N, C-alpha and C positions, 0 to 999 in steps of 0.2 A: 643495299639491302632495303626491303620494304619497311616503311615506318608504320606504326600503329594507326595513325590517322588515315592511311591509305587502304587499310584492310576493309573488306566488305563485312557487314554485320553477320553474314552467314559463314564467315571463316571458321575453320575448325577450332574448337576450344583449345586443343593442344598447341596449335600455332599461335593463338592469342597469348597463351601462357608464356611461350618462348619469347615473344616479342614485346611483352608488356613492359619489360625493363627499359625499352627504348622510347617509351611514351614521352611526349613533350610536357614539360612543366614550365612555369615561368622562369626564364633565365635570370640569374642574379648578377648584380654589378660587382660582386666580390665573393670569394670562397674562402672558407676557413677549414682547419684541419678536422675539428670535431663538430662542425656545423653550428658552432656558437656564433652569435651575432658579431659582425665586424664592427670595429670602432666607428668607422665613418659610414653614414647612411647613403642611400642612392643619390640624394640631392646635395651631397657635400660639394663645397666650392674649392677647397684646397686642404692640404695636410696641415696639421698644427705646427709643424716644425719648419715651415717655410715663411718667407716674407712674400705674400702674394703680389706686392707692388715693388718687388726688387728691381732696380734699374738694370737695363740691358746695355751691354757695350764693353769695350776694353779688351785687353789681352791678358790672359792668365798664363804665367810661365811656371813650369815645373821641371824637376830634375828626374831623370831615370837612371838606373844602374846597369852598367854593362853594355848593352846594345840590343839590336833586333835585326832580323833578316826576313820577316814575314808579316803580311797583313791579313793572314788567315789564322784566327785564334782558335779555330774549331778542330784542327787536325793535330796529329802527333809528330809534326815535323816543323823544324825551325823555331825561332824565338819570336813571338808576336810583339808588335808595338804596344806600348802602354795605352790604355784607354780606347783601344780599337772597338770595344763593345759599344761605344757611344754612337756608332754609325748605324746600329741595328735596333729595331724595335722587337719586342717580344709580345706574345699573346696577352700576357698580364704582367703586372709589376707588383713586387712585394712592398708593403709600407715599411717604413723604418722605425716605427714606434709601436709595433705589435709583434708578438713572437713569430707568427706565420699566417699572414693574411694576404691574399692576392687580389688586386683590383684590375679591372679590365683596361687594356691598352689597345692593341690591335683588335682584340675581342671586346665588343660592347657588352656582351653578356656571356655568362658561363652557367651551364646546366650540368649538375651531377646526378648520376643514378642514386637512388636511395641506398642501394647496397654497394656503392662505389665500384660498379662493374663497368662503367663507361663515363666519359665526360664529353660534352658537346660545347663548342665555342661558336658564337655568333659574331662574325666579323663586322667591323664598321665599314660601310660602303665607301666612306671618304678616305680610308687608309691607303697610302700610296708610297711607292719607292721614289727616290730622288729624281728619277727620270720621268716621273708622272704616271708610270705604269701602275694600275691599281693592284693592291694586295688582295689576293683571292685565296679560296680554300686550296686550290691546286698548289699554290706556293707553300702553304703549310704542310701539305702532304709531301711535297718534294723536300722540304727542309728536314722533316722527320726521317724520311727514308735515306737521305744523303748523309745525315749525321750518324745514323745507325750503320750505314755501309762504310763510309769513308772518314767519319769523324773520330776523335780521340776515344780511347776505350771507356772513358767515364760515361759517355752517352749510352753505350750498350749496357752498362751497369744501371744507370739511372732509369732507363726506359725498358728494362728487361721484361717487365710484366705487360707491355703493350702487345696485344695480339694483332690488331688491325687498325689502320687509320683510313677513314673514308671521307672524301669530299662529297657531301650530300647534295649540295648545290653551291653556287659561287661564293656564298657568304656563310655557309655552315660546314663545320668539319667535326667528325665524330671519331673519338679514340675509344676502341673497345679493348678490355683488359682480359688477360688470361685468368686472373683470380679476382674475387670481389672483396678482398679484405685489405687492400693496400690503400689506406686513407690518404697518404701523401701524394700518390701518383697524379691525381687531377691537378694538384697545385704545382708540382714540378713540371708537368706538361705545359702549364701556363708560362713557364720560364723559357719555353722554346723560342730561340731566335728565328725570325721569319726571313728566309733567304729568297732572293728574286730568281725564280725558276728560269725566266726568259734570258737572264744574264749568264747564269752558271751552266746552262745546257750546252754551251759551246766552249766550255773551259773544263780543265781537269781539277776538280775540287781537292783531290788528294795531294796536290803539290803546292807547297808554300812558295810564294814569291812576293814581290813588292808592287805588283799591279794594283792600282787603287780600286777596291771593290765597290760595287753599287750597294747602297744601303737604303734605309728608310727612316733612320733615327734623327735626333735633334742636331747632330753634327755630321759633317763629311770631311774626308781627308782631302787636303788641298796641296800639300807639299810633303815630300819624303826625301831625306838624305840618309841613305842606307847606314844603319847602325849608329847614326849621329843625332838625328832629330826628326820629329814628326809634327805636322801642323794640322789642326782641325779648325774648321770655320762653322759657326752656327748657321743652320739652314733657315733663312729668313721666312721662307714660305712652308716651313715644316708642317705637315698635315695635322700633327697632334699638339700643336703649340697651345691651343686654348682648352685642352682637356683639363678637368679638375686635378688629375694626378700629376699633370705637368706644370701647373701654375706655380710660379716661384722657383722653378728649376731652370737650368741651362741658361744662365744669365750672361756668360762670357761670350762676346762675339768671336773671339779666337782663343784657342787653347794650344800651347806649344809644350813640347817636352824635349829637352836637350839631355843627352846621355853622358854620364861620367863613368870612368873606369874605377874611380876611387872615391869613396864617400868623404874622405878628408878634403879632397879638392872641391867636392860638391858643397860641403858645408861652408868652405871659404867663399864659394860663389854666391851662396845665399847671403852671407854677411856683406858681400860686396854689391848686393842689389841686382845680381844677374838673373835671379828668378825670385818668385813671390812666396812660395809655400814649401814647407818641409815637415814631414812627419818624422820626428826624432826617435830613433830606436835605441840610442845609446844613453844609458843612465849617466855615464861618465861625462859625456858631452853636455847632457842637460844640466848637470851640476856645475861644470867648469868652463864650457866652451862658448858661453854667451855673454861674457863680461866685455861688451863692446859699447861704444858710444851710442850706436843705433838702438840697442836694447835699453840702455840707461835713459835715453831721451824718449822712449816710447814709440819710436818709429818702426822698430822690429819687435813685434809682439810675441811673447811666449804665453801659451795657454794650455792648460790640461782640461780635456773634455772627458766627462765620465763615459765609460764604456760598459754598457749593460749586457754585452754578449758573454756567453761562456767563453773563457779564454782558450779552451781546447788544450791540446798538449803539444809542446815543443820539447824535443829531446835529442840526445845523441843516439841515433837509430842503429841497431845491429841488423846487418843483412843476414838472415838465417839461411840464405842460400850458400853461405860460406860455412864449411864444416866446423871451423873454429868456434862458431857461436851457437851450435845446435844443442849444447848442454846448458840447461837453465842455471846450473850452479856456476858456470863460467860467466853467464850474463849477470847474475846477481853479484858475483865477486867484483867484476869490473865496475858495477854500479856503486859499490862501496868506496871507490877510489876517487870520486868527484867530491871535492870539499866545497860545497856550496856556501857554507857560512863564511869561510875565508874569502872566497871569490866575491860574494856579495859585499863584504865589508871593504875589501881592498880595491876591487875593480868597478863596482857598481854604486858606490857611495850609499850602500844599504837600501837601494831603491826597490828591490825586488822581493817577491815571496816565492818560495819553492813550490812548484807544481806537484800535486799529489793525486791528480785525477785527470782522466781523459775528458771529463766534462767540468773542469774547474770553473769556479765562479758561477755555479748554477745549482739548482735543486736536484739536478740529475747526478751530482757527484756522490759517489759512495763514501760512507763514513761508518766507523764502528763495525759491528758484525751485521750480517744480513738480517733484515726484518722479515716478518712472515710473508709479505708479498714477494720479496726477493727469493725467499727460500722455495716458494712454489715454482719458481722458474729454475732455480739452481739444483734442487734435489734430484730431478730426473737425470742430471748430468754428473751426479756424484760418481767418482771413479774415473771420469773422463776429463775432469778438470782438477787442478791442484787442490789437495786437501786443505791447504791453508786458507782457501776462500771461505771455508766454513768455520775455521778455528781462530784465525788471527787477522786483524785488520792490517792493510798495507800501510807501512810507514817508511818514509825516506830516512836514510841515516842522517844523524845530526852530530856535528862536531862542535868544538869550543871556539872555532874561528882563529886559532893560533897558527894554523898551517901544519901542525903536527897531527897526523892521523894514524898513529901506530895501532890503535885498537881496531880501526877499520881495516888496516892492512893485514893485521894478524887474522881477522875473520875471513878476509878475502883469500889469503893464502891457504887457510883451512879448506875453504870451498873448492879452490883450484886443485888441491891435493885429492879431495874426494872425487873430483872429475878426472883424476889420473895425470894431472899436470905435476911437474917437479922442476927443481932448479938444477941445472948442470953447468958447471963452469960459470957461475954467476948469471946465467941466462935461463929464462923460463922456457921449458919445452912442453909441448902438449902430450896427449896420451899416446900419440904415435912417435914421440921423440923428436918432433920437429920444432926448432926454435920459433917462438911466437913473435910475429911481427904483424902489426895491424895498421892498415892505411886508412887515414881519415881524410875523406875527400871534401874539399872546401872551395867555394867560389869567392867568399868575402875575405879579403886579407885582414880586415879588422878583427876577425874572430880568432886569429892566432893567439892573441894575448890571453883569451879565455881558455884555450886548449893547452897552452904551455904548462900551467900548473898541473893539469890532469896528466899530461905526458910525463912530468917528473914523478908523480905518484905511481904511475905504472912502471916507470923505470926502476923505482926502488924494489919492485918485485921481479925485475929482470925481463919485463915486457917492453918491447920496442913499439912505440906509437909514431908512425911516420905521417906528418901533416903534409898532404899533397894539395897544393893550391893550383887551380887551373882557371882558365877564362870561362865566362858564362856559357858560351856555346859548347865547349868541351864538357863542362859540368853537366849540362842538360842532356847531352848525348850519352854520357856515362850513366846518368841517373836512369834514363829510359832503357838502356841496355842492362841495367842492374850490375854494372861494373864498378862496384865499390864494396868496401868492408863496413865503414861507418860514415854517416853523414849527420849534419844537423837537419832534422826533419820536423815538420809541423803537421798536425792533424786538427784543423779548425773545426769548431762545432757551432751549430746554431741552437736556438732555443727549442727547435723541433727536429731533432735528428731523425733521419730516415734512410732513404734509398742510398745516399752517399756513403753509408757505412759499409755497403758491399764493396765499394771502391777502395776503402781503407783496409778491411780485415778479411774479406772472404777468400777462400781457396780459388774461386773462379777468376779473381783479379790478379793472382800472384804472378802469372806469366804474361799478363797484358803489358806490352811496352807502354810506358807513360801512365799506368795506373798509379794510384796513391798507396798501393800496397808495397811500400818500400821495404817493409820488414820481410816479406816473403811468407806470410802466414798461410798455413794450410792445416787448419784445425777444424774437424767436423763439429766440435762443440761450439766453437766461436761462430762457425757458419750458422748453426741452429739459433744461437743467441741473436745474431744479426737479423735473421728472418723474423723471429718472434718480435723483435723491437719494431721492425718495419710494419708489422701487422697489429701493433698495439691498438686497442679499440677505445681508449680514453686517455686523458692527460695523466691520470694517476698510474695507469698501466704502463704508459710510455716511461714515466719516471722510474718505476720499478725495473723495467727491462734495461734502461740505460745504466742504472746502478749495478745490475747483475753483470752486464757486459763489462763495465768499468772494472769490477773486481777481478774478473777472469783475465783481462788484459794486463792489469797491474801485477797479478800473481806470476805472469809469464816473464817478467823482466825483459821485455822486448826492446826497451830503450832505457836510457838514463834520463829521468825527468829533468828538465831545465827549470825555468822560472817565468814569472808573469807579473804584469802590472795591470791595474784595473782602470787605467785612463789612457787616452790618446794624448801624446805630447806633441803639440804643433807649434811651429814658429811661422809667422807670416808678416809681411809688411803692412803698414797701417793704411795703405790705399785699398786694401781688401776689406770687405764687410761680410758679416754672416748673421743669420737670424739669432734673435735673443734666446730662442728655445732650440736646443740641439736635439736631433733624433736620438732615441735611447740606444739604438743598435748600430749606429754608423756615425762617422765624422760629418757626413752630409755635404761633402765638398761641392756637389752639383747644385746646392742651394745657395752658395756664396756668390758674391758679386764684386765688381769694381766700383768704388765710390766715384761718382761722376766728376766731382770737383777736386779730388785728391791728386797729388803729384805722384808719379811713379817712384819706386825706391831709388834713392841716390845716396852716395856716401860723400861727405864734404872732402874736397881735395886735401885739406889740412889734416884729416884724420889719419892716424898711423895705420899701417897695414896690420891686420890681426892674424896671428898665427893660431890655427885651430889645434885643439887636442885631437888625438887620433879618434876618428869616428868608428862606430862599431855597430854591427847588426846583431845585438845581443838577444833580441827577442823577435 
């Protein structure tokens, strides 16, 4: 398309008006959601949360869970290897200490239309793939079109408002939008991974396999043992190694991941010095499983790092595609039968807080009754959303922690009766007279201990909960095909929620295999709330829309809320170092390093073998 600078002065005024939106302005080194100034100026040298002089070298060993059978993380087939994203560069990268600011990576500059109707990226001429082939605008166009056609459904949801992408010249690419009110779209387009067109043109992108792909990022894959391990090596001549946004990052010469089928075994391997770092998800293990000589002597370090992110929502998800869960009274009744207080005391050592918002741990979490800003959003939907949204704040049931929940069971039984359920021969039957049996699909064996008390509480009402444990591959395949009754599901949130909400809640994602709409939501009111959230025109407006959406989701009892903690619990051997200042919104593992003079993790031969407590993926 012609640009304004190419038009003759005599061009028709109407044509000028149509094209004025594409006029060139000075490209920026960073973009923000509401055009506020970024934290770091154009001449910044490094982020505050890195050690700019961190030593390079050494091998960083991690553990993975389950296995993998693909090196293509962008499609809806196979299980991709951990950390495969490290081989790819994106147009921009988000800083880890700002809510949502993108700084140029492959793109040296970013230019947004004043009305957010388009975004233009100016590519760095020096950017290149690992084979030396330069990264150009055609690669960006190819990447976008390939992901939209053959990528996972989330890309079609993320980029739904893109109307056209144009390679204006080898170093400029323009994205034009269908609408002009999607403030987040220019930023999330910056997260587009740039794929090598010349490499993929002779391959089938839609098929996952273990052929090592060509990338452009700080690491490349050098060794793969299918399902067992993957090895990455730092690219010594990486084109972007001297950029300010990369200074202090990517300090390990080698990164390896060995896969374990059982987290109990993995934890033992950590304590035996077989790998270097572990993100602990089990409160029980954190409290009881680290009483070892290595910890007592300070060789194996335990640390809690503050997590400034919204914790989002994890819960026992109901699949509304199953007729048994389509009555909200049934879902509310089943929610009453999780005794969090007993579970937290007996299984989690009191470490967790019950989650009561889809935007937990943020200013976007709803509380009390709707305020005037929220009512402006919710009133037009009155009659289309539950009345309790306007009348009563959402509250999780609270027990005394004794394990006796008769009051909750009585209320649950009353709700089930109202839904037409009844007990026949000591078995609960639904409104059609069919005995109720619910399958809970599970990949982590450690979670069974959390589900067993819930199973007993359901059994007291004649409901059979079948805990079905499968391997990771089968679990993912059943998840994608929606072949489950209940699962443990999570809906992570950022400080600037936006287009990804379509992937979680909208009708358009309900039938997309692999989308995050596990629940199977098809509610026009929720669709409307998601769109208005995406189109929020200020931070305060975004907060009001998030709270309104939160209230409606909570009122639907689409899942049984679980629990959260506001720190990352990490264990690592003392030959690993990390910056003094942690990023607010991430562990920041890519800013860590191997201490040059430190010895690798070892356990003295005289040390007794440690027997781990059962590991758990509780959160």
